[in-house]
C-alpha positions as semicolon CSV with decimal commas, in nm:
position;residue;x (nm);y (nm);z (nm)
1;M;1,089;-0,410;1,313
2;K;0,983;-0,102;1,047
3;F;0,946;-0,298;0,810
4;L;0,702;-0,495;0,988
5;F;0,516;-0,210;1,143
6;D;0,494;-0,038;0,772
7;L;0,275;-0,325;0,688
8;L;0,079;-0,375;0,973
9;P;-0,223;-0,250;0,839
10;V;-0,158;-0,466;0,550
11;I;-0,133;-0,843;0,774
12;L;-0,471;-0,723;0,936
13;F;-0,619;-0,668;0,754
14;F;-0,572;-1,034;0,524
15;A;-0,582;-1,218;0,913
16;A;-0,864;-1,057;0,933
17;Y;-0,998;-1,143;0,622
18;K;-0,889;-1,523;0,642
19;I;-1,060;-1,550;1,004
20;G;-1,371;-1,409;0,919
21;G;-1,347;-1,673;0,539
22;A;-1,296;-1,974;0,797
23;N;-1,582;-1,835;1,044
24;P;-1,844;-1,738;0,822
25;D;-2,172;-1,698;1,079
26;A;-1,989;-1,527;1,301
27;A;-1,822;-1,282;1,061
28;H;-2,172;-1,248;0,897
29;A;-2,312;-1,196;1,274
30;M;-2,015;-0,929;1,337
31;A;-2,063;-0,770;1,060
32;T;-2,460;-0,695;1,036
33;G;-2,403;-0,670;1,435
34;W;-2,160;-0,315;1,316
35;L;-2,249;-0,223;0,953
36;G;-2,697;-0,277;1,000
37;D;-2,890;-0,542;0,810
38;G;-2,877;-0,579;0,385
39;I;-2,514;-0,744;0,421
40;A;-2,492;-1,092;0,229
41;P;-2,269;-1,399;0,417
42;T;-1,972;-1,376;0,115
43;Q;-1,948;-0,981;0,128
44;A;-1,853;-1,012;0,576
45;P;-1,510;-1,107;0,543
46;I;-1,342;-0,830;0,285
47;L;-1,632;-0,585;0,511
48;I;-1,406;-0,685;0,884
49;A;-1,082;-0,694;0,639
50;T;-1,200;-0,280;0,501
51;F;-1,264;-0,289;0,912
52;V;-0,948;-0,325;1,041
53;A;-0,703;-0,193;0,791
54;I;-0,895;0,133;0,889
55;L;-0,852;0,079;1,213
56;A;-0,555;-0,016;1,183
57;T;-0,426;0,249;1,014
58;M;-0,557;0,537;1,287
59;L;-0,387;0,276;1,572
60;Q;-0,041;0,350;1,324
61;I;-0,036;0,678;1,369
62;A;-0,189;0,707;1,724
63;L;0,176;0,513;1,796
64;V;0,391;0,737;1,551
65;W;0,286;1,052;1,699
66;L;0,303;0,917;2,088
67;K;0,669;0,751;1,963
68;H;0,755;1,033;1,782
69;R;0,542;1,389;1,810
70;K;0,530;1,368;1,404
71;V;0,358;1,224;1,193
72;D;0,524;1,145;0,835
73;T;0,296;1,306;0,552
74;M;0,260;0,893;0,350
75;L;0,106;0,811;0,680
76;W;-0,159;1,047;0,717
77;V;-0,185;0,994;0,290
78;S;-0,219;0,645;0,328
79;L;-0,525;0,741;0,656
80;A;-0,695;0,948;0,400
81;I;-0,716;0,682;0,100
82;I;-0,831;0,448;0,372
83;V;-1,029;0,573;0,505
84;V;-1,216;0,704;0,165
85;F;-1,181;0,359;-0,023
86;G;-1,269;0,194;0,312
87;G;-1,539;0,432;0,423
88;A;-1,688;0,406;0,021
89;T;-1,684;0,009;0,078
90;L;-1,833;-0,023;0,388
91;F;-2,098;0,185;0,331
92;F;-2,206;0,094;0,014
93;H;-2,121;-0,256;0,092
94;N;-1,900;-0,281;-0,204
95;P;-1,542;-0,437;-0,270
96;T;-1,489;-0,330;-0,603
97;F;-1,411;0,045;-0,374
98;I;-1,110;-0,137;-0,163
99;K;-0,957;-0,310;-0,458
100;W;-0,935;0,015;-0,577
101;K;-0,691;0,165;-0,272
102;P;-0,348;0,045;-0,372
103;T;-0,396;0,207;-0,670
104;A;-0,488;0,455;-0,593
105;L;-0,137;0,512;-0,367
106;Y;0,006;0,352;-0,650
107;W;-0,104;0,613;-0,910
108;L;-0,040;0,845;-0,644
109;F;0,262;0,790;-0,498
110;G;0,373;0,742;-0,935
111;G;0,201;1,079;-0,934
112;V;0,400;1,263;-0,697
113;L;0,784;1,118;-0,805
114;L;0,720;1,279;-1,183
115;G;0,516;1,633;-1,109
116;S;0,784;1,733;-0,867
117;A;1,052;1,524;-1,166
118;W;0,901;1,735;-1,403
119;L;0,669;2,028;-1,297
120;L;0,892;2,132;-0,931
121;Q;1,275;1,991;-1,045
122;R;1,270;1,773;-0,758
123;N;1,398;1,448;-0,782
124;L;1,210;1,326;-0,424
125;I;1,387;0,901;-0,462
126;R;1,702;1,165;-0,450
127;K;1,620;1,400;-0,121
128;M;1,525;1,032;0,019
129;L;1,890;0,814;0,001
130;E;2,105;1,074;-0,088
131;A;2,243;1,099;0,262
132;Q;2,325;0,714;0,299
133;I;2,446;0,681;-0,127
134;K;2,635;0,889;-0,373
135;L;2,545;0,828;-0,718
136;P;2,565;1,061;-1,048
137;D;2,346;1,295;-1,152
138;P;2,228;1,095;-1,468
139;V;2,178;0,715;-1,225
140;W;1,937;0,974;-0,937
141;G;1,681;1,121;-1,276
142;R;1,680;0,722;-1,379
143;L;1,576;0,563;-1,048
144;N;1,351;0,829;-0,966
145;L;1,158;0,737;-1,292
146;A;1,183;0,332;-1,179
147;W;1,079;0,451;-0,931
148;A;0,764;0,617;-1,043
149;G;0,680;0,325;-1,360
150;F;0,746;0,072;-0,991
151;F;0,412;0,214;-0,914
152;I;0,240;0,242;-1,210
153;A;0,226;-0,089;-1,281
154;M;0,212;-0,191;-0,998
155;G;-0,131;0,007;-0,984
156;L;-0,226;-0,122;-1,318
157;L;-0,173;-0,472;-1,184
158;N;-0,372;-0,475;-0,873
159;L;-0,651;-0,401;-1,110
160;Y;-0,558;-0,674;-1,326
161;V;-0,580;-0,911;-1,040
162;A;-0,877;-0,776;-0,865
163;Y;-1,139;-0,814;-1,231
164;N;-0,949;-1,119;-1,314
165;F;-0,943;-1,267;-1,014
166;S;-1,159;-1,430;-0,738
167;E;-1,208;-1,165;-0,374
168;E;-0,956;-1,403;-0,230
169;A;-0,701;-1,428;-0,534
170;W;-0,668;-1,078;-0,501
171;V;-0,620;-1,050;-0,121
172;N;-0,379;-1,324;-0,128
173;F;-0,206;-1,145;-0,412
174;K;-0,231;-0,767;-0,235
175;M;-0,094;-0,962;0,103
176;F;0,186;-1,143;-0,059
177;G;0,208;-1,043;-0,442
178;G;0,272;-0,672;-0,353
179;M;0,531;-0,745;-0,098
180;G;0,745;-1,011;-0,309
181;L;0,762;-0,783;-0,667
182;M;0,862;-0,483;-0,395
183;L;1,115;-0,579;-0,257
184;A;1,244;-0,732;-0,607
185;F;1,211;-0,436;-0,757
186;V;1,456;-0,343;-0,415
187;L;1,709;-0,545;-0,493
188;A;1,732;-0,542;-0,854
189;Q;1,765;-0,156;-0,753
190;G;2,032;-0,251;-0,508
191;F;2,263;-0,459;-0,807
192;Y;2,173;-0,162;-0,985
193;L;2,289;0,132;-0,781
194;S;2,601;-0,100;-0,627
195;R;2,808;-0,096;-0,996
196;H;2,713;0,265;-0,986
197;M;2,889;0,328;-0,656
198;E;3,150;0,128;-0,727
199;E;3,205;0,288;-1,031
200;E;3,221;0,612;-0,857
201;T;3,434;0,478;-0,579
202;N;3,693;0,381;-0,878
């Protein structure tokens, strides 16, 4: 449930885009009603989906606050990025900005992991996971580097799809490709870590 909750803005973005694409006249009327004239019918689905994603992220933070009375820093960062890039897409009627949003988020995560390790000598992956698992120091270092590399690579892949495929293909990749690659990476990390955990136990 938490996994689905974390993906709420992405899921609603995808659903709004598909519904808008399936109902172009209604989507265009809604987009012009919200954002004013000058919007082409083909632009309406991505603009509506972007608007929905911004609202969904705000709702997500509100629900977390009501339940826990605190909000994780990463959620605030996600909100800031979707508001900046999504807001630019809505203001300029240009989907390029929202297509850059995942890359900005991925590269921010990767930069924070690398910067904390190299400049502050702090391994953030270890800080998050060491209460659950025990690993040798070199493995923690490789794990932190692997996650940073994964985020940087995902940012590049997002741009490749955005600039070399159709808008609909990019939306599908955002929903299924990103999730699938993340799941595959987590599973690969699990196999890698289990080997070292067994060595530590033995």
